VOPAGU-2260 file (C-alpha; in pm, 1 decimal, decimal comma):
REM VOPAGU-2260
SITE   aa  ch    i         X         Y         Z
SITE  MET   A    0   -3608,3   -5041,4   -2498,3
SITE  PHE   A    1   -3317,3   -5060,4   -2254,3
SITE  ARG   A    2   -3125,9   -5383,0   -2201,0
SITE  ARG   A    3   -2910,6   -5467,6   -1901,7
SITE  LEU   A    4   -2538,8   -5494,9   -1966,2
SITE  PRO   A    5   -2375,0   -5830,1   -1894,2
SITE  ALA   A    6   -2226,2   -5842,8   -1546,1
SITE  HIS   A    7   -1863,8   -5827,0   -1662,1
SITE  LEU   A    8   -1934,3   -5529,1   -1890,7
SITE  GLY   A    9   -2108,5   -5349,1   -1606,4
SITE  LYS   A   10   -1806,4   -5394,4   -1383,3
SITE  ILE   A   11   -1570,4   -5273,5   -1655,2
SITE  SER   A   12   -1786,9   -4964,8   -1713,1
SITE  ALA   A   13   -1787,1   -4884,6   -1341,8
SITE  ILE   A   14   -1405,9   -4913,8   -1323,8
SITE  VAL   A   15   -1358,4   -4692,6   -1630,0
SITE  ALA   A   16   -1599,3   -4432,3   -1491,9
SITE  ALA   A   17   -1425,6   -4427,9   -1153,8
SITE  ALA   A   18   -1081,8   -4399,2   -1315,3
SITE  THR   A   19   -1202,5   -4111,7   -1534,0
SITE  VAL   A   20   -1330,8   -3918,2   -1235,1
SITE  LEU   A   21   -1015,1   -3975,1   -1030,6
SITE  LEU   A   22    -762,7   -3907,4   -1306,8
SITE  THR   A   23    -940,2   -3591,7   -1424,0
SITE  GLY   A   24    -834,1   -3414,3   -1106,5
SITE  CYS   A   25    -474,3   -3536,6   -1125,8
SITE  SER   A   26    -196,4   -3302,3   -1227,8
SITE  PRO   A   27     148,6   -3399,3   -1359,8
SITE  GLU   A   28     301,4   -3169,5   -1102,7
SITE  TYR   A   29     196,4   -3096,6    -745,0
SITE  ALA   A   30     323,3   -2745,0    -678,5
SITE  VAL   A   31     345,9   -2783,9    -300,9
SITE  LEU   A   32     562,7   -3094,2    -345,6
SITE  ASN   A   33     786,9   -2924,9    -603,6
SITE  PRO   A   34     937,7   -2636,5    -401,9
SITE  VAL   A   35    1199,5   -2403,6    -550,4
SITE  GLY   A   36    1308,6   -2218,6    -237,9
SITE  PRO   A   37    1421,1   -2281,5     120,7
SITE  VAL   A   38    1082,8   -2194,1     272,5
SITE  GLY   A   39     894,9   -2427,6      40,1
SITE  LYS   A   40    1149,3   -2706,9      96,9
SITE  THR   A   41    1121,3   -2671,8     474,1
SITE  GLU   A   42     743,5   -2694,1     453,9
SITE  GLU   A   43     767,5   -2992,4     216,1
SITE  HIS   A   44     975,1   -3178,9     476,7
SITE  LEU   A   45     706,4   -3105,8     736,1
SITE  ILE   A   46     433,7   -3233,2     501,4
SITE  ILE   A   47     625,2   -3556,8     437,7
SITE  LEU   A   48     689,7   -3605,8     810,3
SITE  SER   A   49     318,7   -3551,4     880,9
SITE  ALA   A   50     222,6   -3805,2     614,0
SITE  ILE   A   51     460,4   -4064,7     759,4
SITE  LEU   A   52     332,9   -4013,4    1113,6
SITE  VAL   A   53     -28,7   -4035,2     996,7
SITE  ALA   A   54      52,6   -4352,4     801,3
SITE  ILE   A   55     188,1   -4512,5    1120,1
SITE  VAL   A   56    -166,8   -4493,6    1257,0
SITE  VAL   A   57    -382,2   -4525,9     945,8
SITE  ILE   A   58    -216,8   -4826,8     779,8
SITE  PRO   A   59    -227,6   -5058,4    1087,2
SITE  VAL   A   60    -586,4   -4950,8    1157,6
SITE  LEU   A   61    -696,1   -5037,6     803,3
SITE  ILE   A   62    -516,5   -5371,4     819,6
SITE  LEU   A   63    -672,8   -5453,5    1157,4
SITE  LEU   A   64   -1014,1   -5350,9    1025,5
SITE  ALA   A   65    -987,2   -5599,2     739,6
SITE  ILE   A   66    -863,7   -5873,8     974,2
SITE  ILE   A   67   -1141,3   -5812,6    1228,6
SITE  VAL   A   68   -1415,4   -5800,4     965,0
SITE  TYR   A   69   -1291,0   -6126,3     813,7
SITE  ARG   A   70   -1207,1   -6306,8    1138,5
SITE  TYR   A   71   -1521,9   -6221,2    1331,2
SITE  ARG   A   72   -1776,3   -6217,2    1051,4
SITE  ASP   A   73   -2100,3   -6405,8    1110,3
SITE  LYS   A   74   -2073,2   -6742,4     938,6
SITE  PRO   A   75   -2152,3   -7105,6    1015,9
SITE  GLY   A   76   -1882,5   -7271,2    1223,6
SITE  ASN   A   77   -1719,7   -6945,6    1335,8
SITE  ARG   A   78   -1469,5   -7040,7    1607,1
SITE  ALA   A   79   -1405,2   -6688,0    1734,2
SITE  PRO   A   80   -1409,1   -6693,1    2116,9
SITE  TYR   A   81   -1721,2   -6555,5    2279,0
SITE  SER   A   82   -1636,1   -6341,1    2585,6
SITE  PRO   A   83   -1952,7   -6172,8    2716,1
SITE  GLU   A   84   -1784,7   -6071,8    3043,7
SITE  TRP   A   85   -1484,0   -5900,6    2881,1
SITE  VAL   A   86   -1468,5   -5532,7    2983,7
SITE  ASP   A   87   -1134,6   -5382,4    2883,1
SITE  SER   A   88    -764,6   -5437,9    2835,6
SITE  LYS   A   89    -512,1   -5207,8    2998,8
SITE  THR   A   90    -250,6   -5312,8    2746,5
SITE  LEU   A   91    -469,4   -5215,6    2452,9
SITE  GLU   A   92    -563,0   -4888,0    2627,2
SITE  TYR   A   93    -195,7   -4798,4    2658,8
SITE  VAL   A   94    -137,1   -4882,2    2292,5
SITE  TRP   A   95    -425,5   -4689,8    2135,7
SITE  TRP   A   96    -378,2   -4386,9    2361,3
SITE  GLY   A   97       0,4   -4390,8    2393,0
SITE  ILE   A   98      91,1   -4410,5    2023,7
SITE  PRO   A   99    -128,5   -4111,9    1916,3
SITE  ILE   A  100       2,7   -3903,1    2207,4
SITE  ILE   A  101     362,8   -3974,0    2104,4
SITE  ILE   A  102     286,5   -3896,7    1738,4
SITE  ILE   A  103     110,2   -3568,2    1823,6
SITE  ALA   A  104     400,9   -3467,3    2050,2
SITE  ILE   A  105     655,1   -3534,0    1771,6
SITE  LEU   A  106     445,6   -3355,0    1509,1
SITE  GLY   A  107     380,2   -3060,8    1743,3
SITE  ALA   A  108     750,2   -3020,2    1824,6
SITE  PHE   A  109     855,9   -3022,1    1458,3
SITE  THR   A  110     569,4   -2790,2    1357,9
SITE  ALA   A  111     656,5   -2535,4    1628,3
SITE  LYS   A  112    1026,7   -2547,1    1538,6
SITE  THR   A  113     952,1   -2504,0    1167,4
SITE  THR   A  114     701,2   -2223,4    1224,6
SITE  PHE   A  115     938,6   -2015,7    1436,3
SITE  SER   A  116    1228,8   -2073,7    1195,8
SITE  LEU   A  117    1023,4   -1928,8     908,2
SITE  THR   A  118     966,5   -1596,6    1085,2
SITE  LYS   A  119    1324,1   -1500,8     991,0
SITE  PRO   A  120    1484,0   -1445,1     649,8
SITE  PRO   A  121    1578,6   -1775,3     481,7
SITE  GLU   A  122    1930,3   -1643,0     407,5
SITE  ALA   A  123    2107,4   -1453,2     685,2
SITE  ASN   A  124    2400,9   -1323,8     478,1
SITE  VAL   A  125    2204,4   -1179,1     185,8
SITE  LYS   A  126    2039,3    -838,0     189,8
SITE  PRO   A  127    1662,3    -896,7     151,3
SITE  ILE   A  128    1419,2    -688,5     -49,5
SITE  THR   A  129    1073,3    -574,6      55,8
SITE  ILE   A  130     756,9    -595,8    -151,2
SITE  GLN   A  131     435,6    -447,7     -15,8
SITE  VAL   A  132     120,9    -623,5    -133,9
SITE  ILE   A  133    -233,6    -486,6    -135,1
SITE  SER   A  134    -512,1    -728,4    -223,7
SITE  LEU   A  135    -804,1    -570,1    -409,1
SITE  ASN   A  136   -1122,0    -701,3    -571,1
SITE  TRP   A  137   -1004,6    -889,7    -780,5
SITE  LYS   A  138    -641,6    -809,7    -842,3
SITE  TRP   A  139    -306,5    -774,1    -664,6
SITE  LEU   A  140    -100,5    -455,4    -632,0
SITE  PHE   A  141     272,8    -497,0    -560,2
SITE  GLU   A  142     480,7    -201,3    -439,5
SITE  TYR   A  143     860,4    -191,4    -424,2
SITE  PRO   A  144     943,1      73,8    -160,2
SITE  ASP   A  145    1318,8      64,1    -228,1
SITE  GLN   A  146    1286,8      70,2    -608,1
SITE  LYS   A  147     986,5     311,4    -604,2
SITE  ILE   A  148     794,5     111,4    -865,6
SITE  ALA   A  149     472,0     -91,5    -860,6
SITE  THR   A  150     307,6    -373,0   -1055,9
SITE  VAL   A  151     -36,1    -528,9   -1087,8
SITE  ASN   A  152     -99,1    -903,4   -1099,3
SITE  TYR   A  153     268,2    -997,4   -1121,5
SITE  CYS   A  154     584,2    -941,4    -923,8
SITE  GLU   A  155     945,4    -986,5   -1022,6
SITE  ILE   A  156    1202,4   -1101,5    -767,8
SITE  PRO   A  157    1576,9   -1181,0    -778,1
SITE  THR   A  158    1680,4   -1542,2    -724,1
SITE  GLY   A  159    1869,0   -1633,1    -409,8
SITE  VAL   A  160    1745,3   -1322,8    -227,9
SITE  PRO   A  161    1499,8   -1333,0      66,3
SITE  VAL   A  162    1183,0   -1138,8      -6,5
SITE  GLN   A  163     977,5    -993,0     274,8
SITE  PHE   A  164     620,5    -960,0     158,6
SITE  GLU   A  165     425,2    -709,4     369,0
SITE  LEU   A  166      57,5    -778,9     318,9
SITE  THR   A  167    -264,6    -587,3     369,4
SITE  SER   A  168    -605,0    -556,1     203,2
SITE  ASP   A  169    -810,7    -269,0      69,5
SITE  ALA   A  170   -1099,0    -508,5       5,7
SITE  PRO   A  171   -1238,0    -815,9     181,2
SITE  MET   A  172    -993,9   -1043,5     361,8
SITE  ASN   A  173    -792,2   -1266,7     128,7
SITE  SER   A  174    -500,2   -1509,0     138,1
SITE  PHE   A  175    -166,3   -1463,1     -42,8
SITE  TRP   A  176     -15,8   -1791,6    -164,6
SITE  ILE   A  177     269,2   -1893,3    -397,7
SITE  PRO   A  178     271,6   -2273,9    -351,1
SITE  GLN   A  179     617,9   -2344,0    -493,0
SITE  LEU   A  180     781,1   -2077,1    -277,7
SITE  GLY   A  181     604,3   -2139,6      53,7
SITE  GLY   A  182     290,2   -2127,9     260,8
SITE  GLN   A  183      14,1   -1871,4     254,2
SITE  GLU   A  184     -50,4   -1563,7     467,6
SITE  TYR   A  185    -373,5   -1368,7     509,5
SITE  THR   A  186    -428,6   -1014,7     386,7
SITE  MET   A  187    -665,6    -828,5     617,8
SITE  PRO   A  188    -804,1    -473,3     619,2
SITE  GLY   A  189    -630,3    -263,6     880,0
SITE  MET   A  190    -348,4    -511,1     940,2
SITE  ALA   A  191       2,3    -546,1     798,2
SITE  MET   A  192     110,2    -908,6     790,4
SITE  ARG   A  193     452,3   -1047,4     697,3
SITE  LEU   A  194     571,7   -1344,7     492,3
SITE  TRP   A  195     930,0   -1442,1     403,6
SITE  LEU   A  196     981,1   -1625,9      73,9
SITE  GLN   A  197    1271,8   -1697,4    -160,2
SITE  ALA   A  198    1322,2   -1850,1    -504,9
SITE  ASP   A  199    1645,4   -2041,0    -565,6
SITE  LYS   A  200    1613,7   -2071,6    -942,7
SITE  PRO   A  201    1465,3   -1863,1   -1225,2
SITE  GLY   A  202    1113,3   -1932,5   -1338,4
SITE  LYS   A  203     750,5   -1824,5   -1334,3
SITE  TYR   A  204     557,4   -1942,7   -1030,8
SITE  ASN   A  205     181,0   -1920,9    -998,8
SITE  GLY   A  206      31,3   -1723,8    -712,5
SITE  TYR   A  207    -326,0   -1732,6    -589,1
SITE  GLY   A  208    -581,9   -1561,8    -374,3
SITE  ALA   A  209    -668,5   -1859,0    -154,9
SITE  ASN   A  210    -964,7   -1707,7      31,0
SITE  PHE   A  211   -1304,6   -1674,2    -137,5
SITE  THR   A  212   -1389,1   -1308,3    -202,8
SITE  GLY   A  213   -1682,0   -1306,6    -441,6
SITE  ALA   A  214   -1758,0   -1316,9    -812,1
SITE  GLY   A  215   -1405,9   -1256,5    -947,9
SITE  PHE   A  216   -1226,5   -1482,6    -701,3
SITE  ALA   A  217   -1146,5   -1754,1    -958,0
SITE  HIS   A  218    -951,5   -1502,4   -1169,3
SITE  MET   A  219    -755,4   -1347,6    -881,9
SITE  ASN   A  220    -423,9   -1504,4    -978,6
SITE  PHE   A  221     -77,6   -1360,3   -1034,4
SITE  GLN   A  222     272,2   -1469,0   -1131,9
SITE  ALA   A  223     592,3   -1442,9    -933,5
SITE  VAL   A  224     875,4   -1412,0   -1184,3
SITE  ALA   A  225    1216,5   -1507,8   -1046,0
SITE  VAL   A  226    1519,8   -1380,3   -1240,6
SITE  SER   A  227    1888,8   -1323,1   -1177,4
SITE  GLN   A  228    1995,3   -1012,9    -985,8
SITE  SER   A  229    2128,0    -847,1   -1301,6
SITE  ASP   A  230    1804,0    -917,1   -1489,5
SITE  PHE   A  231    1606,6    -785,0   -1193,9
SITE  ASN   A  232    1805,0    -460,4   -1194,6
SITE  ALA   A  233    1751,2    -427,0   -1569,9
SITE  TRP   A  234    1377,7    -488,1   -1526,2
SITE  VAL   A  235    1353,5    -219,1   -1257,2
SITE  LYS   A  236    1533,1      26,9   -1484,5
SITE  HIS   A  237    1302,3     -60,1   -1773,4
SITE  VAL   A  238     988,5      -9,3   -1561,3
SITE  LYS   A  239    1114,3     329,2   -1438,1
SITE  THR   A  240    1179,8     456,2   -1790,2
SITE  SER   A  241     888,2     308,3   -1984,5
SITE  SER   A  242     588,4     275,9   -1750,3
SITE  PRO   A  243     331,0     535,9   -1645,0
SITE  VAL   A  244     290,7     673,7   -1294,5
SITE  LEU   A  245      20,8     533,5   -1066,4
SITE  THR   A  246    -157,4     838,0    -928,4
SITE  LYS   A  247    -394,7     850,8    -634,1
SITE  ALA   A  248    -684,3     882,7    -876,2
SITE  GLY   A  249    -548,0     586,0   -1069,4
SITE  TYR   A  250    -532,9     380,8    -751,5
SITE  ASN   A  251    -890,6     471,7    -661,4
SITE  GLU   A  252    -996,3     351,1   -1004,4
SITE  LEU   A  253    -786,5      35,7    -972,4
SITE  LYS   A  254    -938,7     -65,5    -640,2
SITE  LYS   A  255   -1292,8     -70,2    -777,0
SITE  ASP   A  256   -1441,4    -417,4    -807,8
SITE  GLY   A  257   -1332,7    -579,6   -1131,5
SITE  LEU   A  258   -1057,0    -773,1   -1304,8
SITE  ALA   A  259    -731,0    -621,1   -1428,8
SITE  LYS   A  260    -450,5    -716,9   -1663,6
SITE  GLU   A  261     -81,7    -715,4   -1575,9
SITE  ALA   A  262      56,9    -363,4   -1550,4
SITE  SER   A  263     368,3    -177,6   -1435,6
SITE  TYR   A  264     411,7     169,3   -1286,6
SITE  SER   A  265     724,9     381,8   -1265,6
SITE  ALA   A  266     603,6     543,5    -943,5
SITE  TYR   A  267     313,2     535,1    -699,5
SITE  PRO   A  268     172,2     767,7    -429,8
SITE  PRO   A  269     413,6     788,8    -132,9
SITE  GLY   A  270     289,2     612,6     178,2
SITE  LEU   A  271      13,2     431,0     -10,4
SITE  PHE   A  272      58,3      98,1     169,3
SITE  ASN   A  273      70,4     248,3     518,1
SITE  GLY   A  274    -221,9     474,6     433,1
SITE  VAL   A  275    -431,6     170,6     336,8
SITE  VAL   A  276    -339,2       2,1     666,0
SITE  MET   A  277    -420,8     306,3     877,7
SITE  GLN   A  278    -749,2     392,8     707,2
SITE  ASN   A  279    -881,7      49,1     798,1
SITE  GLY   A  280    -787,7      50,6    1165,6
SITE  GLY   A  281    -410,4      70,2    1170,1
SITE  GLN   A  282    -314,2    -258,2    1338,0
SITE  TYR   A  283      32,0    -407,5    1283,7
SITE  MET   A  284     101,8    -773,7    1330,7
SITE  TYR   A  285     450,5    -900,5    1417,7
SITE  GLY   A  286     537,7    -604,0    1640,6
SITE  SER   A  287     911,0    -671,7    1614,1
SITE  GLN   A  288     899,8    -593,3    1243,4
SITE  THR   A  289     776,6    -248,5    1140,1
SITE  PRO   A  290     638,2    -217,8     785,3
SITE  SER   A  291     870,6     -23,4     555,7
SITE  ASN   A  292     856,5     356,0     573,3
SITE  SER   A  293     616,0     337,1     864,5
SITE  ASN   A  294     587,9     638,1    1092,6
SITE  SER   A  295     469,6     426,3    1382,0
SITE  THR   A  296     690,5     405,8    1688,4
SITE  LYS   A  297     782,1     117,3    1913,3
SITE  ASN   A  298     739,8      99,9    2284,8
SITE  SER   A  299    1007,4     -21,6    2523,3
SITE  SER   A  300     908,8    -387,7    2481,8
SITE  GLY   A  301     970,4    -375,6    2105,2
SITE  ASN   A  302     603,1    -399,1    2011,7
SITE  MET   A  303     419,7    -146,1    1802,9
SITE  SER   A  304     262,4     116,8    2024,4
SITE  ASN   A  305     -68,0      88,9    1837,7
SITE  MET   A  306     -79,7    -291,9    1845,7
SITE  ASN   A  307    -391,2    -327,2    2061,3
SITE  MET   A  308    -561,2    -582,2    1835,6
SITE  ASP   A  309    -884,7    -381,8    1831,2
SITE  MET   A  310   -1078,1    -533,8    1540,8
SITE  SER   A  311   -1384,0    -314,2    1572,3
SITE  ASN   A  312   -1295,0    -113,0    1261,8
SITE  MET   A  313   -1237,8    -413,2    1038,8
SITE  ASN   A  314   -1482,4    -436,7     752,0
SITE  MET   A  315   -1601,7    -794,9     796,0
SITE  GLY   A  316   -1933,0    -741,0     620,9
SITE  HIS   A  317   -1794,9    -882,8     296,8
C-alpha cells in the first residue's frame, strides 16, 4: 500500500520539512534588536558584544571539532601519530583556560558598567515622569501620580522623556517587559521595584508579562504608546474630562482573576499603589529611591527604614 520515496525525493522532503519548521518561528522584526530608546540601545550593544565574545570561542571550537573528526577518524592507512604516553600540554592548558577567563572578565566588566548606568534616568537634563504599575491576574493597571489618572492594559508616554516605572503586584509574581524600550523587571507582592525606560520616537510598542502566572498568562499583554509632549498633555486632558473614576470597589472588582480590555480612568483611590505594597509586606527595593507619595522615611544611610528584606509575608503559593 505504501511505497518508499526515491532517495533524492526523500532528501528534498526532509529539507523542506526542516525549513518549514525553522522559518515558522522567524519574525521579520526582532524587537530586542530594534530598540527605540537609550536603554534599549545600550542593552542591544551589550547583546552584540556578548554574541561576538561567544563567537570567539564557539566558532574555533566547531572548526577544530570538524578537523579532529576528519583527521583522526578510523580508516585504513590513517597516519595520525599514536602517542599512548601523552599526558597533557601546558600550552594547550593555558589556551583553553586563559581565553575563557579573559572573555568572562571583559563581559563581566561591561555588564556591570551597563547595569549600574541603567539605574539612573537615561536623560539627565529632562524632567522625568513616574508611572506606577500594578500587575493583576491577568491585566496591568497603570497609575500616573502627577497627572492623577490611570489606565488598564495600555500606557501613554511622551517621547524623549525618561519614565520611571514603579512596579508591584497584587497577584502572583510577574515580569514587566517592553522589549523595544529595554529589559524586564519583576513585579512582586509586597515590593516596589523600579525600572527606567524612554522612547525616542512615537509609536506603539508591545509590552508583556514575561513570567508565567496561570490560565490567562498568554493574554496578559499591553501597549506602550509613545507620543509627543503636546499630544501627551492633550491625552491627559481628554482622560480627565471623559473617563470615569476608578473607585476602591472598582479596583477590587478589577483585581479579580480574569481578562480586561483597555480602559482609562480620570481618577483613582489616593495611595492605592503604596497601599498594595504595604498590605503585602511593605518592602521597598532600591532604598535610595522612594516610591512616589510614599509616607515611609529614610534612615541616616539613605536606605528605607523598613527595608529588612523579610519575605515571610510574600504570597508565594501561586
